C-alpha positions as CSV (number, residue, x, y, z in Angstrom):
1,M,0.0,0.0,0.0
2,L,1.4,3.4,-1.0
3,C,1.7,6.2,1.5
4,S,0.1,9.5,0.6
5,Y,2.4,12.5,0.0
6,S,1.4,14.1,3.3
7,N,2.2,11.0,5.2
8,Y,5.6,10.9,3.4
9,V,6.3,14.5,4.4
10,E,5.3,13.9,8.0
11,N,7.6,10.8,8.2
12,L,10.4,12.8,6.7
13,I,9.9,15.6,9.2
14,L,10.1,13.1,12.1
15,I,13.3,11.6,10.7
16,I,14.8,15.0,10.3
17,A,13.7,16.1,13.8
18,K,15.2,13.0,15.4
19,N,18.6,13.9,13.9
20,L,18.5,17.6,14.8
21,N,20.2,19.0,17.8
22,S,18.8,21.9,19.7
23,N,21.0,24.5,18.0
24,R,20.2,23.3,14.5
25,L,16.5,23.4,15.3
26,R,16.8,27.0,16.4
27,E,18.6,27.8,13.2
28,L,15.8,26.2,11.2
29,K,13.2,28.1,13.2
30,A,14.9,31.4,12.5
31,K,15.0,30.7,8.8
32,N,11.4,29.3,8.7
33,T,12.8,26.3,6.7
34,Y,10.7,23.5,8.1
35,F,7.3,22.3,7.3
36,M,4.1,23.0,9.2
37,S,3.3,20.2,11.5
38,R,0.7,18.9,14.0
39,K,0.7,20.2,17.5
40,I,1.6,17.6,20.2
41,K,0.4,17.9,23.8
42,L,3.0,16.5,26.2
43,I,1.5,15.4,29.5
44,W,2.8,14.9,33.0
45,D,0.5,12.9,35.4
46,F,0.4,13.7,39.1
47,R,-1.5,11.6,41.7
48,G,-2.1,11.9,45.4
49,P,-3.3,14.6,47.8
50,A,-0.8,17.1,46.5
51,A,-1.5,16.4,42.8
52,Q,-3.2,19.8,42.1
53,K,-0.4,21.9,43.6
54,T,2.3,19.8,42.1
55,A,0.8,20.2,38.6
56,E,0.4,23.9,39.1
57,H,4.1,24.2,40.1
58,H,5.2,22.0,37.2
59,V,3.6,24.5,34.8
60,I,5.9,27.2,36.2
61,H,8.9,25.1,35.1
62,L,7.4,24.4,31.7
63,K,7.0,28.1,31.1
64,E,10.6,28.7,32.1
65,F,11.7,26.0,29.6
66,I,9.6,27.7,26.9
67,A,11.3,31.0,27.7
68,I,14.8,29.6,27.6
69,E,14.4,27.3,24.6
70,K,12.2,29.7,22.7
71,T,9.8,27.0,21.4
72,N,7.3,27.9,18.7
73,L,4.2,27.5,20.9
74,N,3.5,28.9,24.3
75,I,0.6,26.7,25.4
76,T,0.7,25.3,28.9
77,G,-1.7,24.5,31.6
78,C,-2.9,22.1,34.2
79,Q,-6.2,20.2,34.5
80,D,-7.7,18.6,37.6
81,F,-9.7,15.4,37.2
82,N,-10.5,14.8,40.8
83,D,-8.9,15.5,44.3
84,L,-6.2,12.9,43.7
85,Y,-5.4,13.2,40.0
86,S,-4.1,16.2,38.0
87,I,-2.1,16.8,34.9
88,A,0.3,19.5,33.7
89,F,0.8,19.9,30.0
90,M,2.6,21.8,27.3
91,V,2.0,21.9,23.5
92,V,4.8,21.8,21.0
93,D,5.1,21.5,17.2
94,E,5.7,18.0,16.0
95,V,9.1,18.9,14.7
96,E,10.2,20.1,18.2
97,M,8.6,17.1,20.0
98,I,11.6,14.8,20.0
99,A,14.0,17.3,21.4
100,V,11.5,18.5,24.1
101,R,10.5,14.9,24.9
102,D,14.1,13.9,25.4
103,A,14.8,17.0,27.6
104,L,11.7,17.0,29.8
105,K,10.6,13.3,29.8
106,P,6.8,13.7,29.8
107,H,4.8,10.7,30.9
108,R,2.7,10.6,27.7
109,G,1.6,12.7,24.7
110,E,-1.3,13.1,22.3
111,V,-2.2,15.1,19.3
112,Y,-3.5,18.5,20.4
113,S,-6.8,19.8,19.2
114,E,-7.7,23.4,19.8
115,P,-10.3,23.9,22.5
116,A,-13.7,24.8,21.1
117,E,-14.6,28.5,21.4
118,S,-17.7,29.2,23.5
């Protein structure tokens, strides 16, 4: 079965991103020489009585990372599911995902979809 052109481009971007170091990625961003990609939501899970406060504190460090590394997106937040389970998250472009994942070690990730406007 043949891959569509868009799948080919996405796979090519992933291969390139795996081989880029942080400095090279910054150079490409400055020149706008990379393709548009999906947004990936990187997630850290926190459980226990201090989950909410820990997730809120983790977001502070994610914002610091964004400021230092100058990532393309500045989307962070935390979400409480119940008294004992919260998450912290940040959203990155797919081309940046490998470098950010290796640096920050999130627990999981998913494709990000924009929240519906109310």
